[in-house]
C-alpha positions as CSV (number, residue, x, y, z in Angstrom):
1,M,5.6,51.2,48.7
2,S,6.3,51.8,45.0
3,E,4.3,50.4,42.2
4,I,5.3,47.3,40.2
5,K,4.2,47.2,36.6
6,R,4.4,43.9,34.7
7,I,4.5,43.8,30.9
8,R,3.4,40.8,28.8
9,V,2.8,38.5,31.7
10,N,2.4,34.8,31.3
11,N,2.2,31.9,33.7
12,R,6.0,31.6,34.0
13,F,7.4,35.1,33.8
14,S,6.9,38.7,32.7
15,E,8.6,39.9,29.6
16,A,9.5,43.1,31.5
17,V,9.0,44.5,35.0
18,V,9.1,48.1,35.9
19,H,9.9,49.1,39.5
20,G,11.7,52.0,41.2
21,G,12.5,53.8,37.9
22,I,14.1,50.7,36.3
23,V,12.8,48.4,33.6
24,Y,14.0,44.8,33.8
25,I,13.7,42.9,30.6
26,S,13.7,39.1,30.8
27,G,15.9,37.0,28.5
28,Q,14.6,37.5,25.0
29,V,15.0,34.9,22.2
30,D,14.0,34.9,18.5
31,L,11.0,32.8,18.0
32,S,10.9,33.5,14.2
33,A,13.1,30.5,13.3
34,A,15.9,32.7,12.0
35,R,18.9,30.5,11.4
36,T,21.9,32.8,11.9
37,A,23.1,34.4,15.1
38,R,23.3,37.7,13.3
39,Q,19.6,37.6,12.3
40,Q,18.5,36.3,15.7
41,T,20.4,39.2,17.3
42,K,18.7,41.7,15.1
43,N,15.3,40.2,15.9
44,V,15.9,40.0,19.6
45,L,17.1,43.6,19.7
46,A,13.9,44.7,17.9
47,I,11.8,42.9,20.6
48,I,13.8,44.7,23.3
49,D,13.0,48.0,21.6
50,E,9.3,47.2,21.7
51,L,9.5,46.2,25.4
52,L,11.4,49.4,26.3
53,A,8.8,51.5,24.5
54,E,5.9,49.7,26.3
55,A,7.7,50.5,29.6
56,G,8.1,54.2,28.6
57,T,11.8,54.3,27.8
58,D,14.2,53.5,25.0
59,K,17.7,52.0,24.3
60,S,19.4,55.3,25.0
61,R,18.6,54.7,28.7
62,L,20.0,51.1,28.9
63,L,22.0,50.5,32.0
64,R,23.1,46.9,31.6
65,A,22.7,44.0,29.2
66,F,23.5,40.3,29.4
67,V,24.1,38.5,26.1
68,Y,24.1,34.7,26.0
69,L,25.5,32.9,23.0
70,A,25.1,29.2,22.2
71,N,28.4,29.4,20.5
72,I,31.0,32.1,21.4
73,G,32.2,31.8,17.8
74,D,29.1,33.9,16.9
75,L,30.5,36.9,18.9
76,Q,31.6,38.8,15.9
77,D,28.3,38.5,14.0
78,M,26.3,39.4,17.2
79,N,28.6,42.4,17.7
80,K,27.9,43.7,14.2
81,E,24.1,43.9,15.0
82,W,24.7,45.1,18.5
83,E,27.0,48.0,17.4
84,A,24.5,49.0,14.7
85,W,21.7,49.1,17.3
86,V,23.1,50.7,20.4
87,V,23.2,54.5,20.8
88,P,26.7,55.9,20.5
89,E,27.9,57.3,23.8
90,S,25.0,55.6,25.6
91,T,26.2,52.0,25.5
92,P,25.3,50.0,28.6
93,A,27.5,47.8,30.8
94,R,27.4,44.4,29.0
95,T,28.3,40.8,29.8
96,V,28.6,38.2,27.1
97,A,28.8,34.5,27.9
98,Q,28.6,31.2,26.1
99,C,26.0,28.9,27.5
100,E,23.5,26.2,26.5
101,L,20.2,27.9,25.8
102,S,16.7,26.4,26.3
103,S,16.4,25.1,22.7
104,P,19.0,24.3,20.1
105,A,17.2,26.6,17.8
106,F,18.1,29.6,19.9
107,L,21.6,31.0,19.2
108,V,21.3,34.3,21.1
109,Q,19.5,35.4,24.2
110,V,19.6,39.0,25.6
111,S,18.3,40.4,28.9
112,A,18.6,44.1,29.8
113,E,17.9,46.8,32.4
114,A,17.1,50.4,31.6
115,A,16.2,53.6,33.4
116,L,12.8,55.1,32.8
């Protein structure tokens, strides 16, 4: 039976879970009260960098990402931060969808999976 490592655990979920050589990052949102989708994207991606580092990997090992936007009209601004962040030639499979997020303050939410 392989080990399961949980990172930043609370009573509802773990921020990340490592199992079988894969790190699964839960949906991350910007809690800093940034008001634009572009700034929220930048902040969320920084959180993902931290979680990947805690798990023992980095964004060059991303396998898949899910990006949820409160307004699909923010796609271009989100993509500007995304493209500046991802490692060229190591971009993950990605899904982008518009959906209602858990608070009107959240404009962007990102979850991801990466190899160790």
